[in-house]
Backbone as numpy.savetxt, mean C-alpha at the origin, in Angstrom:
# Nx Ny Nz CAx CAy CAz Cx Cy Cz
12.28 13.15 -7.58 12.05 11.86 -7.29 10.94 12.53 -6.14
9.57 11.52 -6.47 8.23 11.90 -5.90 8.29 10.26 -4.86
7.93 10.48 -3.62 7.96 9.77 -2.41 6.47 9.79 -2.19
5.69 8.45 -2.36 4.40 8.44 -1.93 3.92 7.40 -0.88
3.74 8.06 0.24 3.54 6.83 1.56 2.27 6.49 1.52
1.57 5.56 1.98 0.12 5.82 2.37 -0.03 4.58 3.48
-0.55 4.98 4.80 -1.06 4.47 5.88 -2.51 4.06 5.74
-2.53 2.91 6.60 -3.79 2.32 6.58 -3.99 1.68 8.14
-5.43 1.74 8.02 -5.87 0.56 9.42 -6.38 -0.41 8.57
-6.87 -1.32 9.28 -6.88 -3.00 8.60 -8.03 -3.36 9.34
-9.23 -3.87 9.15 -9.70 -4.53 10.08 -9.55 -5.65 10.38
-9.89 -5.85 11.42 -9.89 -7.33 12.14 -9.85 -8.53 11.69
-11.31 -8.33 10.78 -11.49 -9.33 9.73 -12.43 -8.89 8.91
-11.90 -9.31 7.59 -12.96 -8.89 6.32 -12.31 -10.15 5.51
-13.70 -9.95 4.60 -13.25 -10.96 3.17 -12.87 -12.35 3.83
-13.40 -12.74 4.85 -13.46 -14.09 5.12 -12.11 -14.47 6.09
-11.37 -13.37 5.88 -10.06 -13.63 6.41 -9.67 -12.35 7.71
-8.40 -13.04 8.40 -7.86 -12.15 9.43 -6.84 -10.74 9.15
-6.98 -10.13 10.11 -5.85 -8.74 9.90 -4.94 -9.36 9.34
-4.17 -9.94 9.92 -2.77 -10.84 9.74 -2.93 -11.70 8.04
-3.80 -12.13 7.67 -3.96 -13.00 6.45 -4.29 -11.48 5.27
-4.95 -10.57 5.49 -5.12 -9.62 4.52 -4.55 -8.60 4.67
-3.31 -8.50 5.64 -2.09 -8.05 5.70 -1.04 -8.01 4.41
-0.67 -10.03 4.76 -0.11 -10.56 4.04 -0.73 -10.33 1.80
-1.60 -10.28 2.38 -2.25 -10.51 0.78 -1.92 -8.86 -0.09
-2.28 -7.96 0.87 -1.90 -6.31 0.41 0.07 -6.25 -0.25
0.36 -7.12 0.93 2.01 -6.69 1.16 2.33 -7.91 -0.47
1.85 -8.79 -0.73 2.39 -9.68 -1.65 1.94 -9.27 -3.13
0.65 -8.28 -3.01 0.12 -8.12 -4.40 1.17 -6.65 -4.73
0.83 -6.00 -3.43 1.63 -4.36 -3.98 2.70 -4.61 -4.48
3.63 -5.31 -3.85 5.38 -5.92 -3.69 5.37 -6.17 -5.15
4.87 -6.99 -5.60 4.87 -7.52 -6.98 4.92 -6.87 -8.00
4.16 -5.71 -7.94 3.78 -4.21 -8.98 5.50 -4.02 -9.04
6.29 -3.90 -8.63 7.36 -3.20 -9.19 8.07 -4.33 -10.24
7.48 -5.34 -10.60 8.14 -6.15 -11.65 6.63 -6.24 -12.74
5.90 -5.43 -12.54 4.88 -5.35 -13.71 5.13 -4.00 -14.00
4.78 -2.83 -13.33 4.60 -1.37 -13.58 6.00 -0.78 -13.87
6.86 -0.84 -14.62 8.14 -0.47 -14.94 8.38 1.35 -14.14
7.41 1.92 -14.07 7.64 3.30 -13.65 7.52 3.17 -11.87
7.61 2.26 -10.97 7.42 2.29 -9.61 9.26 1.54 -9.58
9.99 2.37 -9.17 11.44 2.28 -8.58 11.81 1.60 -7.69
10.25 1.83 -6.54 10.90 1.19 -5.47 9.23 1.26 -4.61
9.30 0.14 -4.45 7.93 -0.32 -3.24 7.97 -0.81 -2.05
7.64 -0.76 -0.96 7.63 -1.65 0.04 6.57 -1.51 0.88
6.11 -2.64 2.05 4.86 -2.91 2.36 5.48 -2.96 3.55
5.14 -2.39 4.65 5.26 -2.74 6.63 4.53 -2.81 7.24
4.28 -3.59 8.13 3.56 -3.56 9.11 3.76 -3.23 10.81
2.63 -2.56 11.26 3.05 -2.47 12.73 3.71 -3.03 13.16
4.91 -2.80 14.01 5.91 -3.70 14.95 4.79 -4.30 15.90
4.85 -5.66 16.46 3.96 -5.83 17.44 4.23 -4.72 18.78
5.76 -4.69 19.43 5.63 -3.90 20.75 5.08 -2.31 20.26
5.11 -1.83 19.18 4.56 -0.62 18.92 3.25 -0.17 19.92
2.99 1.12 19.68 1.71 1.55 20.33 0.65 0.48 19.19
-0.86 0.15 20.10 -1.54 0.06 19.39 -2.50 0.57 18.65
-2.57 2.22 19.02 -3.21 3.16 18.10 -2.62 3.57 17.01
-1.09 2.97 16.73 -0.61 3.20 15.50 -1.46 2.56 14.38
-0.99 2.96 13.03 -2.27 2.43 11.45 -1.21 0.92 11.88
-2.03 0.10 11.09 -1.66 -1.14 11.09 -0.15 -1.83 9.40
-0.55 -0.81 8.46 0.49 -1.09 7.32 0.91 0.65 6.90
1.77 -0.20 6.45 2.21 1.37 5.63 2.78 1.09 3.75
2.91 1.60 3.23 3.10 1.65 2.12 4.15 2.34 1.44
5.56 2.47 1.28 6.66 3.16 1.10 6.86 2.93 -0.84
6.71 3.98 -1.26 7.02 3.93 -3.21 7.77 5.15 -3.48
8.45 4.96 -4.40 9.62 6.04 -5.14 8.87 5.91 -6.48
8.83 7.18 -7.45 8.97 7.45 -8.78 9.99 8.39 -8.99
9.78 8.92 -10.13 10.60 9.40 -10.97 10.20 11.26 -11.25
8.30 10.97 -11.41 7.54 12.11 -11.28 6.19 11.75 -10.94
5.59 12.79 -11.14 4.18 12.41 -10.83 3.55 11.97 -11.88
3.81 12.35 -13.13 3.05 11.57 -14.17 3.44 10.01 -14.01
4.77 10.29 -13.51 4.98 8.11 -13.50 4.23 7.45 -12.40
3.61 8.45 -11.06 2.54 7.95 -9.93 1.75 7.88 -10.37
1.05 8.98 -11.32 -0.28 8.55 -12.31 -0.02 7.67 -12.82
0.40 6.96 -13.45 0.63 5.61 -14.62 0.48 4.68 -13.60
1.30 4.72 -12.13 0.70 3.93 -11.15 -0.55 3.17 -10.99
-1.14 4.86 -10.47 -2.33 4.93 -9.70 -3.42 4.61 -10.97
-3.61 4.67 -12.00 -4.45 3.80 -12.75 -4.03 2.70 -14.21
-2.95 2.32 -13.32 -2.82 0.60 -13.91 -3.59 -0.21 -13.08
-3.92 -1.25 -14.25 -5.25 -2.01 -14.43 -4.77 -3.04 -12.62
-3.54 -3.40 -12.85 -3.06 -4.15 -11.68 -2.90 -3.71 -10.52
-2.95 -2.34 -10.50 -2.87 -1.38 -9.00 -3.82 -1.05 -8.58
-4.97 -0.90 -9.94 -6.35 -0.62 -9.58 -7.04 -2.17 -8.99
-6.27 -3.25 -9.19 -6.96 -4.47 -8.61 -6.92 -4.37 -6.96
-5.70 -4.30 -6.62 -4.70 -3.76 -5.42 -5.82 -2.83 -4.61
-6.17 -2.15 -5.13 -6.33 -0.81 -4.29 -8.22 -1.20 -4.51
-8.75 -2.42 -5.08 -9.80 -2.48 -4.73 -9.72 -3.81 -3.73
-8.96 -4.34 -3.59 -9.05 -5.20 -2.19 -8.61 -4.26 -1.41
-8.02 -3.66 -0.88 -7.32 -3.05 -0.07 -8.90 -1.96 0.66
-9.66 -1.22 0.00 -10.62 -1.15 -0.16 -11.55 -1.83 0.81
-11.73 -2.73 0.00 -12.60 -3.95 0.82 -12.53 -4.10 2.89
-10.96 -3.79 2.86 -10.33 -4.74 4.15 -9.32 -3.49 5.08
-10.39 -2.26 4.54 -9.46 -1.28 5.54 -10.31 -0.47 6.64
-9.59 0.26 7.30 -11.15 1.07 8.46 -10.45 2.45 8.13
-9.30 3.07 7.78 -8.73 4.10 7.48 -7.75 4.57 6.27
-7.61 5.06 5.90 -6.44 5.42 5.23 -5.97 7.21 5.18
-4.57 7.52 4.79 -3.90 9.01 5.05 -2.50 8.42 4.01
-2.42 9.46 3.38 -1.25 9.61 1.93 -0.68 10.87 2.02
0.81 10.74 1.99 1.07 11.89 1.21 2.17 11.80 -0.13
1.98 12.47 -0.58 3.16 12.93 -2.05 4.13 13.52 -1.88
5.65 13.15 -2.36 6.15 14.85 -1.87 7.87 14.77 -2.77
7.49 15.38 -3.29 9.16 15.57 -3.97 10.53 16.12 -3.24
11.65 15.07 -3.38 12.79 15.10 -3.22 13.80 16.01 -3.87
């Protein structure tokens, strides 16, 4: 199994929306991909807890795939690319790790 974890910092305002609004859009778009892309075994989006340190990242994506080929299929899928394009417009930073268990 491949675990794909991505961390984002999100701009305070972008695309005419607040950070909270953009984070909710990202969550809804990405979590809907579980029903669209069969290679996605699990995908959840979480927000930094309000009581956590303010220098933490704002948003995390946790997802699972059976193989790196399945992860690649997800990455190039048009619906994922659409969501990723929006994220690029509203993010300040990105860090990612893919590992096998």
